[in-house]
N, C-alpha and C positions, 0 to 999 in steps of 0.2 A: 476421532482417531486418525492419524495421518495415513495417507495411502502411500505405501512403499513397494516399489516393484523392481525386478531386475530389468536392466536395459534392454535385454532381448525381447521383452514385452512391447517395445516401441514399434515393432513390425505390425502390431495390430492397431493401426492408427484409428480406426473407426471406434474400437473399443475404448481406446485412450480418451477420445474426444468425448465419447458418451460418459465416461466416468467423470471427466473434468466438467462437464456441464452439469451433470446430476449432482455431484456433490459440492460444487463451489468451493473447492479448497485445491491447494497445490497437491500435485502427484510427484512424489520424490523417486528418482530412479538410481539404482545402484550398479556400479561396474565393479566387479571383482571384491564385492562386499563392501565398498566404500561409496558415498554419496557422490553422484556425478552430474545429475541434470534435475531440474525442476519444471514441471509442465502445468500450466494452469488455462482455464478458458479465458477468453478475452474479456468477457464480462467481470469476472473475478480479478483480473488484472487491473482493470479500470478502477474497480472499487479499491484494490490494495493501494494503487498509486495515489489515488485521491486522498485516502486516509494518511498515506505515509507523508504526504505534503503538508497536510493539516498538523500532524505530530511534529514534523520539522519546524514548522512556523511557531508552534507552541514552544518548543525547546529553545529556538532562537530568541523569542521574546523573554523567556525566563532567564537565559543567560545575559541578555541585555540589562535587565533588571538587577541581577546579581552584580553585574559590573558597574552599577551606579546609575543607569538610566532611570528617569523619573517616569513612573507609570501614568497613563492618561485615563482620566474617568470616561465611563461610558458615554456620558452626555458630550464630553468634548470630543470623543472619537466620532460620535454620529455627527456632530456639528461640522467637524473637519471632512468628513466623507461627503456630506451633502453639499458643502461649499465646492468641493473637488469635483463632484460629479453632476450636481444640479445647478451650480453658479450661485 
């Protein structure tokens, strides 16, 4: 369940930090009843950014195939990567 707090609760930074690390999910802050800020632990942010990059790469590859690119087999991909990185 998402954590939603009023922006005035940001004054208690120790509590916010504890919540962010304990729950490992974003904390949403509202101002005048509207979403204003999102705070998360550094660990959760790193995970989120890494997952987002993977999702973006998958979306890009799917779009390329939809636009007519020829997919590469797993064996071809391994061979190409081995040649690139190990000669």
